[in-house]
C-alpha positions in Angstrom: 0.0 0.0 0.0 1.5 3.4 -1.0 0.8 6.5 0.9 1.1 9.9 -0.8 3.8 12.2 0.5 2.2 15.1 2.4 3.3 18.5 1.4 4.0 19.3 5.0 6.7 16.6 5.1 8.3 17.8 1.9 8.5 21.5 3.0 9.7 20.5 6.5 12.5 18.4 4.8 13.4 21.5 2.7 13.6 23.6 5.9 15.6 21.0 7.8 18.0 20.7 4.9 18.6 24.4 4.6 19.1 24.8 8.4 21.4 21.9 8.6 23.5 23.1 5.6 23.8 26.6 7.1 24.7 25.1 10.5 27.3 22.8 8.9 28.8 25.8 7.1 29.0 27.8 10.3 30.6 24.9 12.0 33.1 24.5 9.1 34.1 28.2 9.3 34.4 28.0 13.1 36.7 24.9 12.8 38.8 26.5 10.1 41.7 27.4 12.5 42.1 23.7 13.4 41.9 22.0 10.0 40.7 22.8 6.5 37.0 22.3 7.2 35.9 25.0 4.8 37.5 23.1 1.9 35.6 20.0 3.0 32.4 22.0 3.1 32.8 23.5 -0.3 34.2 20.4 -2.0 30.9 19.1 -3.3 30.4 22.5 -5.1 32.4 20.9 -7.9 29.4 18.8 -8.8 26.8 21.6 -8.6 28.6 24.7 -9.8 28.6 23.8 -13.5 24.9 23.3 -13.4 24.2 26.4 -11.4 26.6 28.4 -13.6 24.7 27.4 -16.7 21.3 28.2 -15.2 22.1 31.5 -13.5 22.4 34.4 -16.0 25.7 36.3 -15.7 23.7 39.5 -15.5 22.4 38.5 -12.1 25.8 37.8 -10.8 27.1 41.1 -12.0 24.1 42.8 -10.5 24.9 41.3 -7.1 28.6 41.8 -7.4 29.4 44.5 -9.9 33.2 43.9 -9.9 32.7 40.2 -10.7 36.0 38.3 -10.5 36.9 36.2 -7.4 34.0 37.5 -5.3 31.5 36.4 -7.9 33.2 33.0 -8.1 33.1 32.6 -4.4 29.4 33.5 -4.3 28.8 30.8 -6.9 30.9 28.3 -4.9 29.2 29.0 -1.6 25.7 28.9 -3.1 26.5 25.6 -4.8 27.8 24.2 -1.5 24.8 25.3 0.4 22.5 23.9 -2.3 24.3 20.5 -2.3 24.3 20.2 1.5 20.6 21.3 1.7 19.6 18.6 -0.8 21.8 16.0 1.1 20.4 16.7 4.6 16.9 17.3 3.3 16.8 14.0 1.5 18.1 12.2 4.6 15.5 13.8 6.8 12.8 13.0 4.2 13.7 9.3 4.0 13.9 9.1 7.8 10.6 10.9 8.4 8.8 8.9 5.6 10.0 5.6 7.0 9.0 6.6 10.5 5.6 7.6 9.2 5.3 4.3 7.3 6.1 2.3 10.5 3.5 4.3 12.5 0.7 3.4 10.1 -0.5 -0.2 10.5 -0.8 -2.2 7.3 -4.1 -3.9 6.6 -4.5 -6.8 4.3 -7.6 -6.3 2.3 -8.8 -9.2 0.2 
């Protein structure tokens, strides 16, 4: 028996993913003096940045950062890292909450 995914669970997963990604980023920047945690945090941006770079128009980037250059690249990298970690943590929460919900609903065998 399949249960439809309630929108509340989906949006809660999105929120949990964003909060967890920002918290991980803050933790990475706080741990930067001890080891290269920021590099570990932004490493997955390699997978997302080419997609985001193709989707976001360059006019928007130059509107946000008129000088462009390294600051615009860093904005793209940070946005890509936050997007990756948001999807990662949101998906983990979604699977956990959906399985918890499935276990709470008793199955009935209808014949």
